[in-house]
N, C-alpha and C positions, 0 to 999 in steps of 0.2 A: 934923448932916450933911444936905445938901440932898436933895431928892426926885428920883427918876428916873421917867420916863414909860414904862410898859409898852407895847410895840408892839402886842401882841395885844389887850389890854384897853383901851388908850388911857386908862389911869388912872395917876395919880402915886402912887408908893410910896416910903416912906423907904428910903434906901440901907441903913441899919442893919437894917431888916426883911429886905431882899433878901439881905444877907450872912448873917443868921441862918439863913434857909431854906437857903442854899447851903452852910452850914457853913464860912464863911470869916470871918477877922478883918478889921477895918477897915485894919490895917497892911498886910496882904497886898494888899488892894484898891488902896491908894494907891501901894504899891511897884510894882505892875504898871502903873499908869497913868503913873508917872514912869519913862520909858525911860532905862536906863543904858548901852545899847549904844553910842550915839553921843556919850556924854559925853566931852568933851575933857579931856586931862590938865591939871592946874593949872599955873600958872606961865607964863613967856614961851615962845613957840613957837620951837623950834630952827630955825636957818637951813637945815639940811640935812634933807630929808624921809627918813622911814624907807624908802620905796621906793628912793631913791637909795643909801642905805646898804646895803640888801639886794643891790642890783645890784653894788655894789663888793665886797661880801663874796663873792658867788658868782663874780665875775670873778677875785678873788684866789685863791680856792680852786681854780678851774679852771686857772689858770696856774702854780700853785705846783709846785715841784720835789718837794715832800714831801706826805705824806698825814697826816690826823689833827691838823692845826694847831689849837691852842686860841685862845680869843678874845684873849688877851693878845698873842700873837705876831701875829695878824691886825691888831689895833689898832695895834701898833707900825709895821706896814707901811702901813696905810691912812691913818693920821693925817699922813703926810708930804704928802699931797695932798688930804685931806678932814678937816674939823674935826668930830670926833665923840668923845664921852666914852667912857671904857672901860666904865663900868657900863651905859651905854645900849647899847653894842655887845653886851655880854654878854646883856642882856635880849632884844634883837632876835634874836640867834643862838639863844637858848633857845626863843623863841616859834616860830622858823622851823625848829627841829630841826636846826640846823647846828653845834651844839657837838660837840667831840670826845668820845668815850666816856671816862668816868672809870675809871682803872685801879685795881683793888683793891690795898690796901697789905697786904703780908704780910712777916713776919720769922721765918724758921725758924732763927735763930741760937741756938746754945747758950751763947754768950758775948757779952755786950753790948759794944758799941764806942762809946765816947763821946769818942774822940780826934778830931783834925783831920787829914784827908788832903789838903785843898786847900792848895796852896802859894802864897806871895805873889810868888814869882819863877819865871821859866821854868827848866826843866832842873834842878829840885831833886828832883823825884820823878817817875819814869815808872811807869806801870802796864802790865802785860802779862798776857795771858790767851789761852786758846784756846777755840774752840767748834766744834761739828760742824754740818754742813749736808748736805743730800741732793741728789744729782743722779740722773737716770734711768739714764745709762750708766755712770757712775763710782761710783754708790752713795754711801756716806757718805764725806765729805771733811772736812778741817779748815781752819779759819781762825784765824790768829794775828795779833795786832796789838800796837802800843805806843802809848800815849797819854800826853800831858803833863798832869799834875795841875794845872798852872797855868791852862791855858785849854782843856782837853779837846781839844786838837788831835791828830789821828792823825798820828804821825811816820812810821810804816811799817806794812805789813801783808804777809801771806804766806799762800798757800793750798797745800795738798798733800793727796795721797791718804792718806798715812801721817802721823799726828800725833805724831811722836816728838820727842825732845829736839833733834834737829838742825833740824827744822821750826820748833820754838819759838824757837830761837836766831836764825833768819834775820831777823825784823823787829828784833830787838835789835841785831844787828850793823849792819843798814842804818841804824837810828836813830843809833847811835854815829858811823858814818861821815858821816852827814848833818850832825850837830851839831858834832862835834869834828874832822872832816876826815880822820881816818885810823882804822885798826884796829890800830895799833901797841901794844905792851905798855905798860901803865900809862897809856893815853891818858886815862882818866877819873880819874886821881889828882888830888886836891885840887880837884875841880870841885864838890864838895858834892852830887853826884847820887846818888840811891838808886833802886833798881829794886824795885818792889812786885809780888809775884806770890803766887798761892795755893800750896797744897801738892800740886799735880798732879805726877804722876810725872815729867813732862818737866822741871819746874823743880827738883825735888829730886834729879835724876840727877847723877852725878859729872861727866859731860861738860858739862852746863849750868853747874854751879858752877865747874868748872875754867876755862871760858871767861870767866866773870865775874871770877875772880881774875886771869886774864891781862890783862884790860882794866882791872883795879882799879876795877871798878864795884861799889859797895856794894850788898849784897842786903838787902832788907827784907821778910821773909815775912809774910804775913797770918796772923791767928789761925785756928786750925782751926775749920771750920764757922762762919766769920764773914765772909760776903761783903761786909759794909760796908767792911771794911779795903781791899778792892780795888774799891770801889764805882764809881770813875770809869770804869774799863774795863767793868765789869758793866753800867753804864747805857748805854754806847755799844753794847754787844752787843744790848741790848734794842731800842735804836733801829734797829740794823742788821736785826734780825728784823722789826720793824714796817714798815720802809721798803723792804726788799729781799726777804728770804727768805719772809716771809708773803704776799707779793704775786705771786711768780713761781714757776714750775716750770722748773728748769734741766736741760738735757739732759746737759751735761758740765761739767767744772771750767773749761774754757776760756771757755765762755759765762758762767759765774758770775763769772769774773775781770773780764770786761768790765763787768758790772753793778756789781760792787763798786768797781772803779776810778772809775766815774762817780759813784757815791754818795759815796765818800770825798772826791773832789774837791769835790762840791757841799756836803757836810757841813762841811768845813773853811772853805769860803768863805761859805756862806749859812745854815747851821743856827743858828737863834737859841737861845741858852742863857740861862735866866732868871738864874742867878747871875752871869752876865757882863753884866747889864744889857741882855739881849736882843740882844747882839752875837754874831757868829759867832766861832769860835776864832781865825781869822786877823785879823779886825777888832780883837778884843781885844788880841791880841799886838802888832799894829802900833800901836794906840793907846798901849799901855804903852811900846813902844820909842820912840815920838815924845816922850812925856813924859819918859822917862829922858834922852834927848838934850837936851831943853830944860832940864832941871834941871842937867845937866852944864855946858851953856853958861852958864847963869845963875851957877853957882858960880865959874866962871872969870872 
């Protein structure tokens, strides 16, 4: 090791001696002399700078209709006009503290569910459920909806002050009328459609079951204390909480309906779903329908 000159004594001393007096090792000395702060990453330099990527991420987050978007959904949007790798975007968002919070995984089920609730065709299984929400003037109110297990599209929804069997039936009837064109007796016969619901008192009631029999809509009850069986609608309700109810305080049910209507519209058109290849419910359904028409024309 070479010698260093003392400024006070104007004498040369071996570096090893100086380090021994200071209680430092030679590796520590040379590690400090070699600055690593400005060391560039190995490999070819990317065309797009990190500053530009950060600007695009913040711009997309600021203009998004939804909150809490993860890096995969943002990457799917930004890559349409900016070339950036998914792993690089994940690293940048993590360093800038822009990643969505990680949700804890929990399962309080008393019975495991290892079946498949996703369908390969539309209108093969619908899920329905209800949830409560609070307003200042109207107090606790109810939200009921129907979702298609094929593409997670919300077919109909309904809110009411009283969450009884008749309120639970409303979105089911609207969905049947929308898809099959009428509410006549046996309109759902031979359609292959099942309705999935939990064991809430609304769905086990005689009036609800009587209406299903009138429509000839097959009933597929979930396992007791097994929310996975109705997981499609349960997942939507969590999204509804995160995007609407957790962010707003509503004065009455009418104001709530305005916010829900806007969110359901945006959800069906723009909400990216991972299992659908980051397509929205309507995008996925339209893509499926166009492929089905193409296959039909090809076979002819």
